C-alpha positions, -999 to +999 in steps of 0.1 A: -331+544+593-338+578+579-357+605+597-384+629+585-378+666+583-407+689+591-414+725+580-440+752+587-444+789+585-438+794+622-407+773+628-393+765+594-409+730+596-439+714+579-458+681+582-446+672+547-415+649+551-381+647+535-355+623+548-321+626+563-299+607+587-300+614+624-273+607+650-281+594+684-297+620+706-307+624+743-338+643+754-344+653+790-378+663+803-384+682+835-418+685+853-436+679+885-453+648+899-489+644+889-486+667+859-479+642+831-442+645+825-437+607+824-467+604+801-451+630+778-419+610+777-438+578+769-457+596+741-425+608+726-408+574+729-437+557+712-437+582+683-400+577+678-404+539+680-432+540+654-409+560+632-383+533+632-359+543+660-345+525+690-356+542+722-348+538+759-370+557+783-364+563+820-377+585+848-364+598+881-381+613+911-415+608+927-438+608+897-469+601+918-462+627+944-479+659+934-456+689+927-424+669+934-398+675+907-396+647+882-371+641+854-376+617+824-350+609+799-350+594+764-320+580+745-328+576+708-308+560+680-314+546+645-323+510+643-295+489+629-269+511+645-239+493+659-239+518+688-258+506+719-284+529+734-267+543+765-269+576+784-263+590+818-289+618+817-260+643+822-255+657+787-288+659+769-291+674+734-325+689+742-346+697+772-384+701+777-396+720+808-432+714+816-435+739+845-419+773+842-414+775+880-386+749+875-366+777+858-358+789+893-335+759+895-301+771+884-291+736+873-321+730+850-300+732+819-269+716+834-250+695+809-271+706+779-251+705+748-244+739+732-272+749+708-296+724+722-333+732+723-349+743+756-387+740+751-407+757+779-444+755+787-449+793+790-467+822+773-451+847+750-444+870+779-419+845+794-387+863+802-367+837+822-353+824+790-330+854+788-305+834+810-301+806+784-275+822+762-256+796+742-287+774+739-318+777+717-349+784+739-384+781+726-418+783+742-454+771+737-483+779+760-492+742+763-514+748+793-536+773+774-539+749+744-549+720+767-575+741+784-589+752+750-594+715+741-608+706+775-579+683+783-575+676+820-589+703+843-585+740+844-561+738+873-543+707+860-544+707+822-531+676+804-503+691+783-484+661+771-496+661+735-492+698+731-456+697+745-446+668+723-463+684+693-443+716+697-411+696+702-415+675+670-418+708+651-386+721+666-366+689+661-381+679+628-386+643+639-404+621+645-429+626+616-462+642+629-482+612+616-462+589+639-470+612+668-507+610+658-505+572+660-488+573+694-516+597+707-543+573+694-526+545+713-520+565+745-552+586+746-578+563+730-608+580+746-596+615+738-574+609+708-590+635+686-587+663+711-551+655+719-542+653+682-558+688+677-538+701+707-506+686+693-512+700+659-519+735+673-487+734+693-468+721+663-479+751+643-475+778+670-443+770+689-422+802+692-386+812+697-380+843+718-355+870+709-327+868+734-308+898+746-271+897+739 
């Protein structure tokens, strides 16, 4: 199976696709219970599955307990691969951080492969990423975007679509149209607003300049 590559003026990606092979990857998502981190992992898994990949999705922690740390993990491989989908959640290729207060955890990037993306839900003024030398941090104010589209509430915005929209722009896969299909399945009653939020995040994800 071949994967779509995306390019735009903000990140070097666009919604127009070209194709290239992709090796198996592992993505780890960090969030807090009641804030949709598991929903975000399901959304990303469905988008990859619709794009023709094999996906294994798992979560750890008390997802229903508000504010409790929760981790979700995706193992992704091409269909038809002779390599089984396996993973131990210890050496992800990329990390998504839903709540910037989790950056206070010194082990948040533990095991991350060098050069891997660290996508953080944070405004441009975020400075905590300066500690991530050797990795590739990026940020998107997913909370602000979700509030702008009236997703969730002001105190608990539903940021799943925005976070995954930003991540697909960084990674280049799955194709944005497959994410749209997954959103339509997951958020049937508010699909249009979530698609708009995902598209805005896709177009506006940013990489900070790190101090050397």
